[in-house]
TORPA-4810 file (N, C-alpha, C, O; in nm, 3 decimals):
<nodes>
NODE_1_3.150_1.216_-0.101_3.084_1.088_-0.120_3.138_0.992_-0.013_3.258_0.988_0.013_M
NODE_2_3.051_0.918_0.045_3.091_0.825_0.150_3.164_0.705_0.093_3.140_0.664_-0.021_K
NODE_3_3.253_0.649_0.173_3.334_0.534_0.129_3.245_0.416_0.095_3.270_0.346_-0.003_I
NODE_4_3.141_0.392_0.174_3.051_0.278_0.145_2.985_0.293_0.010_2.967_0.195_-0.062_A
NODE_5_2.949_0.416_-0.025_2.888_0.441_-0.155_2.987_0.415_-0.268_2.952_0.354_-0.369_T
NODE_6_3.110_0.462_-0.250_3.214_0.440_-0.351_3.237_0.291_-0.371_3.248_0.244_-0.484_I
NODE_7_3.246_0.217_-0.261_3.266_0.072_-0.270_3.149_0.007_-0.343_3.169_-0.080_-0.427_V
NODE_8_3.025_0.049_-0.309_2.907_-0.008_-0.375_2.909_0.020_-0.525_2.875_-0.067_-0.605_A
NODE_9_2.948_0.141_-0.563_2.956_0.177_-0.705_3.059_0.092_-0.775_3.034_0.042_-0.885_V
NODE_10_3.176_0.073_-0.714_3.282_-0.007_-0.775_3.239_-0.153_-0.789_3.264_-0.215_-0.892_M
NODE_11_3.176_-0.207_-0.687_3.131_-0.346_-0.693_3.026_-0.361_-0.802_3.029_-0.456_-0.880_I
NODE_12_2.930_-0.265_-0.808_2.826_-0.270_-0.910_2.884_-0.264_-1.050_2.841_-0.339_-1.138_G
NODE_13_2.980_-0.178_-1.071_3.044_-0.168_-1.201_3.119_-0.296_-1.235_3.116_-0.343_-1.348_A
NODE_14_3.186_-0.351_-1.135_3.263_-0.473_-1.158_3.172_-0.590_-1.196_3.210_-0.675_-1.277_A
NODE_15_3.054_-0.594_-1.138_2.961_-0.702_-1.167_2.873_-0.671_-1.289_2.787_-0.750_-1.327_L
NODE_16_2.896_-0.554_-1.348_2.819_-0.512_-1.466_2.669_-0.514_-1.438_2.589_-0.555_-1.521_N
NODE_17_2.633_-0.467_-1.317_2.494_-0.468_-1.273_2.411_-0.367_-1.351_2.460_-0.261_-1.391_A
NODE_18_2.284_-0.401_-1.372_2.190_-0.310_-1.437_2.128_-0.221_-1.329_2.009_-0.232_-1.298_R
NODE_19_2.209_-0.134_-1.274_2.164_-0.049_-1.164_2.074_0.065_-1.211_2.023_0.140_-1.128_A
NODE_20_2.055_0.080_-1.340_1.975_0.190_-1.391_1.831_0.150_-1.422_1.752_0.236_-1.461_D
NODE_21_1.794_0.024_-1.407_1.660_-0.023_-1.440_1.592_-0.081_-1.317_1.652_-0.156_-1.240_Q
NODE_22_1.465_-0.044_-1.300_1.388_-0.089_-1.185_1.256_-0.147_-1.236_1.188_-0.084_-1.318_V
NODE_23_1.220_-0.264_-1.189_1.092_-0.324_-1.224_0.989_-0.284_-1.119_1.011_-0.300_-0.999_T
NODE_24_0.876_-0.230_-1.166_0.769_-0.186_-1.077_0.639_-0.252_-1.120_0.591_-0.231_-1.231_V
NODE_25_0.583_-0.333_-1.031_0.453_-0.395_-1.054_0.346_-0.304_-0.993_0.361_-0.256_-0.881_Y
NODE_26_0.239_-0.280_-1.069_0.129_-0.198_-1.020_0.003_-0.284_-1.021_-0.034_-0.341_-1.123_V
NODE_27_-0.062_-0.292_-0.905_-0.191_-0.360_-0.904_-0.294_-0.271_-0.835_-0.260_-0.180_-0.760_H
NODE_28_-0.420_-0.299_-0.863_-0.528_-0.214_-0.818_-0.564_-0.108_-0.921_-0.631_-0.010_-0.890_G
NODE_29_-0.520_-0.129_-1.043_-0.545_-0.031_-1.149_-0.693_-0.018_-1.185_-0.731_0.075_-1.256_L
NODE_30_-0.774_-0.109_-1.138_-0.917_-0.100_-1.171_-0.980_0.026_-1.112_-1.088_0.067_-1.157_S
NODE_31_-0.917_0.089_-1.013_-0.972_0.211_-0.954_-0.925_0.336_-1.028_-0.971_0.446_-0.999_V
NODE_32_-0.834_0.319_-1.125_-0.778_0.433_-1.199_-0.815_0.419_-1.347_-0.791_0.315_-1.407_V
NODE_33_-0.873_0.523_-1.407_-0.900_0.517_-1.551_-0.770_0.494_-1.628_-0.665_0.547_-1.591_P
NODE_34_-0.776_0.416_-1.734_-0.656_0.382_-1.812_-0.585_0.507_-1.864_-0.462_0.511_-1.867_A
NODE_35_-0.661_0.608_-1.904_-0.597_0.731_-1.955_-0.514_0.798_-1.846_-0.408_0.854_-1.874_T
NODE_36_-0.562_0.793_-1.722_-0.490_0.853_-1.609_-0.365_0.772_-1.578_-0.256_0.828_-1.564_V
NODE_37_-0.379_0.640_-1.567_-0.263_0.557_-1.532_-0.156_0.562_-1.642_-0.037_0.566_-1.611_S
NODE_38_-0.198_0.561_-1.768_-0.101_0.567_-1.878_-0.024_0.699_-1.877_0.098_0.700_-1.893_N
NODE_39_-0.095_0.810_-1.858_-0.028_0.941_-1.853_0.062_0.951_-1.731_0.171_1.007_-1.740_R
NODE_40_0.018_0.897_-1.618_0.099_0.902_-1.496_0.228_0.822_-1.512_0.336_0.869_-1.474_A
NODE_41_0.218_0.702_-1.568_0.339_0.621_-1.589_0.433_0.688_-1.689_0.555_0.684_-1.670_E
NODE_42_0.380_0.749_-1.793_0.465_0.818_-1.892_0.539_0.935_-1.827_0.658_0.955_-1.852_A
NODE_43_0.469_1.011_-1.744_0.534_1.124_-1.677_0.636_1.074_-1.574_0.744_1.132_-1.562_L
NODE_44_0.602_0.969_-1.502_0.698_0.912_-1.407_0.823_0.865_-1.480_0.935_0.884_-1.432_A
NODE_45_0.806_0.803_-1.597_0.921_0.763_-1.680_1.007_0.883_-1.715_1.130_0.878_-1.708_N
NODE_46_0.942_0.992_-1.753_1.014_1.114_-1.790_1.094_1.169_-1.672_1.209_1.209_-1.687_E
NODE_47_1.032_1.171_-1.555_1.099_1.223_-1.436_1.222_1.138_-1.403_1.331_1.191_-1.381_I
NODE_48_1.204_1.006_-1.400_1.317_0.918_-1.369_1.423_0.919_-1.479_1.542_0.911_-1.449_F
NODE_49_1.382_0.930_-1.605_1.479_0.935_-1.715_1.573_1.053_-1.699_1.688_1.047_-1.740_A
NODE_50_1.524_1.161_-1.639_1.606_1.279_-1.617_1.724_1.255_-1.525_1.820_1.332_-1.524_G
NODE_51_1.717_1.146_-1.446_1.829_1.111_-1.358_1.889_0.975_-1.396_1.962_0.914_-1.318_V
NODE_52_1.857_0.929_-1.518_1.919_0.807_-1.570_1.860_0.677_-1.520_1.928_0.574_-1.521_G
NODE_53_1.734_0.679_-1.476_1.669_0.558_-1.426_1.557_0.519_-1.521_1.478_0.604_-1.562_V
NODE_54_1.551_0.391_-1.557_1.445_0.339_-1.642_1.353_0.252_-1.558_1.398_0.163_-1.487_K
NODE_55_1.224_0.279_-1.568_1.125_0.198_-1.497_1.063_0.099_-1.594_1.015_0.136_-1.701_I
NODE_56_1.065_-0.028_-1.557_1.000_-0.135_-1.633_0.866_-0.161_-1.564_0.860_-0.237_-1.467_D
NODE_57_0.759_-0.097_-1.613_0.626_-0.108_-1.553_0.563_-0.241_-1.590_0.569_-0.284_-1.705_W
NODE_58_0.503_-0.305_-1.493_0.429_-0.430_-1.515_0.298_-0.423_-1.439_0.287_-0.355_-1.338_R
NODE_59_0.200_-0.495_-1.489_0.069_-0.497_-1.425_0.059_-0.620_-1.336_0.106_-0.728_-1.372_I
NODE_60_-0.003_-0.602_-1.220_-0.024_-0.714_-1.129_0.082_-0.719_-1.021_0.135_-0.616_-0.980_G
NODE_61_0.111_-0.837_-0.977_0.210_-0.859_-0.871_0.311_-0.962_-0.920_0.278_-1.047_-1.003_A
NODE_62_0.433_-0.956_-0.869_0.532_-1.056_-0.909_0.490_-1.195_-0.861_0.425_-1.209_-0.757_P
NODE_63_0.527_-1.294_-0.936_0.494_-1.431_-0.894_0.579_-1.468_-0.775_0.687_-1.413_-0.753_S
NODE_64_0.530_-1.560_-0.699_0.604_-1.605_-0.579_0.737_-1.669_-0.616_0.829_-1.673_-0.535_R
NODE_65_0.747_-1.720_-0.739_0.870_-1.786_-0.783_0.969_-1.687_-0.844_1.074_-1.727_-0.895_S
NODE_66_0.934_-1.556_-0.839_1.023_-1.454_-0.895_1.161_-1.463_-0.833_1.176_-1.485_-0.712_Q
NODE_67_1.261_-1.447_-0.916_1.398_-1.452_-0.864_1.425_-1.330_-0.778_1.386_-1.219_-0.813_S
NODE_68_1.490_-1.349_-0.665_1.520_-1.242_-0.571_1.603_-1.129_-0.632_1.579_-1.013_-0.597_H
NODE_69_1.699_-1.155_-0.720_1.780_-1.046_-0.772_1.701_-0.939_-0.847_1.749_-0.826_-0.859_P
NODE_70_1.581_-0.971_-0.897_1.504_-0.870_-0.968_1.469_-0.755_-0.875_1.463_-0.640_-0.919_E
NODE_71_1.445_-0.783_-0.747_1.414_-0.681_-0.647_1.306_-0.585_-0.694_1.320_-0.463_-0.684_R
NODE_72_1.199_-0.640_-0.744_1.089_-0.559_-0.796_1.022_-0.480_-0.684_1.021_-0.522_-0.568_A
NODE_73_0.968_-0.367_-0.721_0.889_-0.284_-0.631_0.743_-0.309_-0.665_0.708_-0.324_-0.782_I
NODE_74_0.658_-0.313_-0.563_0.516_-0.339_-0.582_0.436_-0.218_-0.534_0.444_-0.178_-0.418_V
NODE_75_0.358_-0.161_-0.627_0.272_-0.047_-0.596_0.128_-0.096_-0.597_0.080_-0.150_-0.696_V
NODE_76_0.059_-0.076_-0.485_-0.083_-0.109_-0.477_-0.160_0.022_-0.475_-0.134_0.109_-0.392_E
NODE_77_-0.254_0.036_-0.567_-0.337_0.155_-0.573_-0.473_0.121_-0.514_-0.539_0.027_-0.557_I
NODE_78_-0.514_0.200_-0.414_-0.640_0.173_-0.345_-0.729_0.295_-0.345_-0.682_0.408_-0.362_V
NODE_79_-0.858_0.272_-0.327_-0.957_0.379_-0.312_-1.027_0.356_-0.178_-1.006_0.255_-0.113_A
NODE_80_-1.110_0.449_-0.140_-1.185_0.438_-0.014_-1.091_0.420_0.105_-1.112_0.332_0.189_N
NODE_81_-0.988_0.503_0.112_-0.889_0.495_0.219_-0.953_0.536_0.352_-1.015_0.642_0.360_T
NODE_82_-0.939_0.454_0.454_-0.992_0.493_0.586_-0.928_0.622_0.636_-0.807_0.642_0.622_P
NODE_83_-1.007_0.710_0.695_-0.956_0.839_0.744_-0.841_0.823_0.842_-0.747_0.903_0.842_R
NODE_84_-0.849_0.721_0.925_-0.747_0.704_1.030_-0.616_0.644_0.977_-0.518_0.638_1.051_E
NODE_85_-0.613_0.600_0.853_-0.491_0.543_0.795_-0.404_0.655_0.740_-0.433_0.712_0.635_L
NODE_86_-0.298_0.686_0.810_-0.201_0.788_0.768_-0.271_0.915_0.720_-0.260_0.951_0.603_K
NODE_87_-0.342_0.982_0.811_-0.418_1.102_0.773_-0.332_1.204_0.697_-0.220_1.234_0.737_P
NODE_88_-0.387_1.254_0.587_-0.318_1.355_0.507_-0.220_1.300_0.405_-0.179_1.373_0.314_G
NODE_89_-0.182_1.175_0.417_-0.085_1.115_0.324_-0.155_1.073_0.195_-0.267_1.023_0.196_A
NODE_90_-0.085_1.093_0.082_-0.136_1.048_-0.047_-0.090_0.905_-0.077_-0.146_0.838_-0.164_L
NODE_91_0.012_0.861_-0.005_0.069_0.727_-0.024_0.168_0.702_0.088_0.199_0.792_0.167_A
NODE_92_0.218_0.580_0.095_0.329_0.553_0.184_0.410_0.435_0.131_0.358_0.348_0.061_F
NODE_93_0.536_0.435_0.166_0.628_0.329_0.125_0.689_0.265_0.248_0.685_0.322_0.358_A
NODE_94_0.745_0.148_0.229_0.820_0.079_0.333_0.965_0.071_0.287_1.010_-0.035_0.242_S
NODE_95_1.040_0.183_0.298_1.173_0.188_0.237_1.274_0.090_0.296_1.362_0.042_0.223_P
NODE_96_1.265_0.060_0.423_1.365_-0.028_0.482_1.340_-0.174_0.446_1.431_-0.257_0.453_F
NODE_97_1.217_-0.205_0.408_1.180_-0.338_0.362_1.210_-0.348_0.212_1.241_-0.457_0.163_E
NODE_98_1.199_-0.237_0.140_1.246_-0.229_0.003_1.156_-0.277_-0.108_1.204_-0.299_-0.220_G
NODE_99_1.025_-0.295_-0.082_0.939_-0.349_-0.187_0.806_-0.276_-0.199_0.770_-0.235_-0.310_V
NODE_100_0.732_-0.258_-0.091_0.590_-0.222_-0.099_0.560_-0.074_-0.086_0.617_-0.002_-0.005_Y
NODE_101_0.464_-0.031_-0.172_0.412_0.105_-0.173_0.260_0.094_-0.182_0.207_0.009_-0.253_I
NODE_102_0.191_0.181_-0.109_0.045_0.189_-0.120_0.010_0.332_-0.156_0.051_0.426_-0.088_K
NODE_103_-0.066_0.349_-0.265_-0.109_0.480_-0.312_-0.258_0.493_-0.285_-0.337_0.406_-0.320_V
NODE_104_-0.297_0.604_-0.220_-0.436_0.631_-0.188_-0.497_0.716_-0.300_-0.495_0.839_-0.294_F
NODE_105_-0.549_0.649_-0.402_-0.597_0.719_-0.521_-0.710_0.817_-0.491_-0.717_0.923_-0.552_Y
NODE_106_-0.798_0.783_-0.397_-0.906_0.874_-0.362_-0.852_1.005_-0.307_-0.909_1.111_-0.333_D
NODE_107_-0.743_1.000_-0.232_-0.683_1.122_-0.178_-0.609_1.199_-0.288_-0.608_1.322_-0.287_R
NODE_108_-0.547_1.128_-0.381_-0.482_1.194_-0.493_-0.586_1.275_-0.570_-0.562_1.391_-0.604_V
NODE_109_-0.701_1.214_-0.597_-0.807_1.284_-0.669_-0.858_1.405_-0.591_-0.894_1.507_-0.650_Q
NODE_110_-0.861_1.393_-0.459_-0.917_1.500_-0.375_-0.830_1.625_-0.369_-0.882_1.733_-0.341_A
NODE_111_-0.700_1.614_-0.395_-0.611_1.730_-0.381_-0.603_1.816_-0.506_-0.538_1.920_-0.504_V
NODE_112_-0.666_1.775_-0.615_-0.648_1.848_-0.740_-0.769_1.834_-0.833_-0.862_1.758_-0.806_T
NODE_113_-0.765_1.910_-0.942_-0.870_1.898_-1.044_-0.844_1.773_-1.127_-0.731_1.725_-1.133_E
NODE_114_-0.948_1.721_-1.192_-0.933_1.598_-1.270_-0.824_1.603_-1.377_-0.755_1.503_-1.399_P
NODE_115_-0.807_1.717_-1.444_-0.706_1.724_-1.551_-0.563_1.717_-1.498_-0.471_1.687_-1.574_E
NODE_116_-0.544_1.745_-1.370_-0.411_1.740_-1.311_-0.385_1.607_-1.237_-0.272_1.581_-1.194_L
NODE_117_-0.487_1.525_-1.224_-0.473_1.398_-1.150_-0.359_1.310_-1.203_-0.284_1.256_-1.122_T
NODE_118_-0.342_1.292_-1.335_-0.230_1.209_-1.381_-0.093_1.263_-1.338_-0.003_1.187_-1.303_P
NODE_119_-0.078_1.396_-1.339_0.049_1.457_-1.299_0.077_1.434_-1.152_0.189_1.400_-1.113_N
NODE_120_-0.027_1.452_-1.070_-0.009_1.431_-0.926_0.017_1.284_-0.898_0.105_1.251_-0.818_V
NODE_121_-0.057_1.195_-0.961_-0.035_1.051_-0.943_0.108_1.013_-0.981_0.172_0.935_-0.911_L
NODE_122_0.158_1.067_-1.091_0.296_1.040_-1.133_0.395_1.084_-1.026_0.487_1.010_-0.991_A
NODE_123_0.376_1.204_-0.973_0.468_1.255_-0.871_0.460_1.174_-0.742_0.562_1.151_-0.676_H
NODE_124_0.339_1.130_-0.706_0.324_1.046_-0.586_0.400_0.915_-0.605_0.473_0.872_-0.516_V
NODE_125_0.384_0.851_-0.721_0.455_0.725_-0.746_0.606_0.746_-0.749_0.681_0.666_-0.693_M
NODE_126_0.651_0.853_-0.814_0.795_0.881_-0.818_0.848_0.904_-0.677_0.953_0.851_-0.640_V
NODE_127_0.776_0.981_-0.598_0.817_1.010_-0.461_0.834_0.881_-0.381_0.937_0.861_-0.316_H
NODE_128_0.734_0.794_-0.386_0.738_0.671_-0.307_0.841_0.571_-0.362_0.911_0.506_-0.284_E
NODE_129_0.851_0.558_-0.493_0.953_0.470_-0.552_1.091_0.519_-0.511_1.180_0.438_-0.485_I
NODE_130_1.110_0.650_-0.507_1.239_0.706_-0.466_1.270_0.670_-0.322_1.385_0.638_-0.290_T
NODE_131_1.170_0.673_-0.233_1.195_0.629_-0.095_1.249_0.486_-0.094_1.345_0.455_-0.023_H
NODE_132_1.187_0.399_-0.173_1.232_0.260_-0.180_1.375_0.252_-0.235_1.459_0.182_-0.180_I
NODE_133_1.401_0.324_-0.344_1.534_0.319_-0.405_1.641_0.374_-0.312_1.751_0.319_-0.304_L
NODE_134_1.609_0.481_-0.241_1.706_0.540_-0.149_1.719_0.459_-0.021_1.821_0.468_0.048_Q
NODE_135_1.618_0.380_0.011_1.621_0.300_0.133_1.611_0.385_0.258_1.666_0.349_0.363_G
NODE_136_1.541_0.497_0.249_1.530_0.587_0.363_1.399_0.664_0.359_1.334_0.673_0.255_T
NODE_137_1.361_0.720_0.473_1.238_0.799_0.484_1.266_0.949_0.469_1.176_1.030_0.493_C
NODE_138_1.386_0.988_0.432_1.424_1.130_0.426_1.343_1.206_0.322_1.291_1.149_0.227_R
NODE_139_1.334_1.336_0.344_1.269_1.425_0.249_1.361_1.542_0.218_1.455_1.570_0.292_H
NODE_140_1.332_1.609_0.107_1.407_1.727_0.066_1.323_1.851_0.097_1.203_1.842_0.121_S
NODE_141_1.389_1.966_0.096_1.318_2.091_0.121_1.239_2.136_-0.001_1.144_2.214_0.011_D
NODE_142_1.277_2.088_-0.119_1.211_2.128_-0.243_1.194_2.007_-0.334_1.252_1.901_-0.311_T
NODE_143_1.113_2.025_-0.438_1.103_1.926_-0.544_1.016_1.806_-0.513_0.933_1.808_-0.422_G
NODE_144_1.038_1.702_-0.592_0.954_1.583_-0.587_0.965_1.510_-0.452_0.871_1.441_-0.412_V
NODE_145_1.075_1.525_-0.382_1.093_1.456_-0.254_1.060_1.543_-0.133_1.096_1.509_-0.021_M
NODE_146_0.991_1.653_-0.156_0.943_1.740_-0.048_0.840_1.661_0.034_0.762_1.586_-0.023_K
NODE_147_0.840_1.678_0.165_0.749_1.602_0.252_0.603_1.633_0.223_0.521_1.541_0.217_A
NODE_148_0.569_1.757_0.206_0.431_1.798_0.175_0.436_1.903_0.065_0.501_2.007_0.079_R
NODE_149_0.366_1.876_-0.044_0.360_1.972_-0.152_0.255_2.079_-0.119_0.152_2.049_-0.060_W
NODE_150_0.283_2.202_-0.159_0.189_2.311_-0.138_0.124_2.350_-0.271_0.147_2.287_-0.374_N
NODE_151_0.042_2.453_-0.267_-0.031_2.496_-0.387_0.064_2.528_-0.502_0.036_2.493_-0.617_H
NODE_152_0.175_2.595_-0.473_0.272_2.630_-0.577_0.332_2.505_-0.641_0.355_2.501_-0.762_E
NODE_153_0.358_2.402_-0.560_0.411_2.277_-0.615_0.312_2.212_-0.711_0.350_2.165_-0.818_D
NODE_154_0.184_2.211_-0.672_0.082_2.153_-0.760_0.069_2.233_-0.890_0.048_2.176_-0.997_Y
NODE_155_0.082_2.365_-0.880_0.075_2.448_-1.001_0.197_2.423_-1.090_0.185_2.424_-1.213_M
NODE_156_0.313_2.399_-1.030_0.432_2.367_-1.109_0.415_2.233_-1.179_0.457_2.216_-1.293_E
NODE_157_0.352_2.136_-1.110_0.327_2.005_-1.171_0.243_2.018_-1.298_0.254_1.936_-1.389_M
NODE_158_0.160_2.120_-1.304_0.076_2.143_-1.422_0.163_2.179_-1.543_0.131_2.142_-1.656_R
NODE_159_0.273_2.252_-1.518_0.358_2.302_-1.626_0.476_2.213_-1.658_0.512_2.196_-1.774_L
NODE_160_0.537_2.155_-1.554_0.656_2.071_-1.572_0.673_1.985_-1.447_0.620_2.018_-1.341_K
NODE_161_0.747_1.877_-1.460_0.768_1.790_-1.343_0.852_1.859_-1.236_0.941_1.939_-1.266_P
NODE_162_0.823_1.827_-1.110_0.909_1.871_-1.001_1.042_1.799_-1.016_1.048_1.689_-1.069_L
NODE_163_1.148_1.861_-0.971_1.281_1.804_-0.989_1.331_1.733_-0.863_1.272_1.745_-0.755_S
NODE_164_1.439_1.662_-0.880_1.512_1.602_-0.769_1.621_1.699_-0.727_1.675_1.772_-0.810_F
NODE_165_1.655_1.700_-0.598_1.771_1.776_-0.555_1.897_1.695_-0.587_1.888_1.576_-0.619_T
NODE_166_2.011_1.758_-0.579_2.138_1.688_-0.603_2.155_1.573_-0.504_2.202_1.465_-0.541_E
NODE_167_2.117_1.595_-0.379_2.127_1.489_-0.278_2.033_1.373_-0.312_2.071_1.257_-0.296_E
NODE_168_1.911_1.404_-0.360_1.818_1.299_-0.403_1.883_1.209_-0.507_1.878_1.087_-0.496_D
NODE_169_1.943_1.271_-0.608_2.003_1.196_-0.718_2.118_1.110_-0.667_2.130_0.993_-0.706_V
NODE_170_2.201_1.165_-0.582_2.313_1.089_-0.525_2.261_0.966_-0.449_2.314_0.856_-0.464_H
NODE_171_2.158_0.985_-0.368_2.104_0.874_-0.289_2.032_0.771_-0.376_2.037_0.652_-0.346_L
NODE_172_1.967_0.816_-0.482_1.903_0.722_-0.576_2.010_0.634_-0.639_1.996_0.511_-0.642_I
NODE_173_2.116_0.694_-0.689_2.222_0.617_-0.756_2.288_0.519_-0.661_2.313_0.404_-0.698_R
NODE_174_2.318_0.564_-0.541_2.379_0.474_-0.443_2.285_0.359_-0.408_2.327_0.244_-0.394_A
NODE_175_2.158_0.391_-0.393_2.059_0.288_-0.361_2.040_0.188_-0.474_2.023_0.069_-0.449_G
NODE_176_2.042_0.237_-0.598_2.029_0.148_-0.714_2.145_0.050_-0.720_2.126_-0.069_-0.746_L
NODE_177_2.264_0.099_-0.698_2.382_0.011_-0.701_2.371_-0.092_-0.590_2.399_-0.210_-0.612_V
NODE_178_2.332_-0.049_-0.473_2.319_-0.142_-0.361_2.212_-0.248_-0.390_2.232_-0.365_-0.357_A
NODE_179_2.099_-0.208_-0.451_1.994_-0.305_-0.483_2.039_-0.405_-0.588_1.999_-0.522_-0.584_R
NODE_180_2.124_-0.360_-0.682_2.169_-0.446_-0.792_2.288_-0.533_-0.755_2.324_-0.625_-0.829_A
NODE_181_2.350_-0.505_-0.641_2.469_-0.578_-0.601_2.435_-0.671_-0.486_2.415_-0.624_-0.374_T
NODE_182_2.429_-0.802_-0.511_2.394_-0.896_-0.405_2.488_-0.883_-0.285_2.610_-0.874_-0.299_P
NODE_183_2.426_-0.881_-0.166_2.504_-0.878_-0.044_2.551_-0.739_-0.003_2.616_-0.724_0.101_G
NODE_184_2.520_-0.637_-0.083_2.562_-0.501_-0.049_2.452_-0.433_0.029_2.336_-0.436_-0.012_T
NODE_185_2.487_-0.372_0.139_2.390_-0.300_0.219_2.363_-0.165_0.154_2.451_-0.107_0.090_L
NODE_186_2.241_-0.114_0.173_2.208_0.019_0.124_2.276_0.117_0.215_2.244_0.126_0.334_V
NODE_187_2.372_0.193_0.160_2.453_0.286_0.238_2.383_0.417_0.264_2.437_0.504_0.333_A
NODE_188_2.262_0.435_0.209_2.196_0.563_0.218_2.106_0.576_0.339_2.075_0.688_0.379_T
NODE_189_2.065_0.467_0.399_1.970_0.473_0.509_2.030_0.550_0.626_2.144_0.526_0.667_A
NODE_190_1.951_0.642_0.679_1.993_0.715_0.796_2.098_0.822_0.772_2.166_0.862_0.866_G
NODE_191_2.114_0.869_0.650_2.217_0.969_0.625_2.173_1.110_0.658_2.254_1.202_0.660_T
NODE_192_2.046_1.126_0.685_1.998_1.262_0.715_1.943_1.272_0.853_1.899_1.379_0.894_R
</nodes>
């Protein structure tokens, strides 16, 4: 474990920070059926709960007067994604900025059958939220943080959630502490 991470953990503990809870605002839900979005959020909660993270889902966008310490993440769900916008991507995050995610719902629907859409949407949101929490663009060779999922990954999503690697979990925890501790830099950026 890196010294910066240890220091961030100690500072977070000393300040009694709520490093295990993340507020996520979702807007653009009008393009997603409520049954799909509800199932996707429930599965995303399950995936994050497995590593000790609680997501506080909210609808809309944070108010401009929102206090900075909340460090909310904003997910925008869009349809009719232009072909030239990040071809092949189901979503993208801005991890170094630490707030914004855009999910291309039309592309999520295109990669799978309708009954699997909530599972894929959940994994896409978890993947992008994890980029924000880790503060990096890194990917893993397997699991939910894999750069590109293949047919076997989608079939696994049908049966059970994809997992995080040990490195993913370490970087999530370090990033959460850094986000919850004012003035602490995210020690995870650029580690890979």
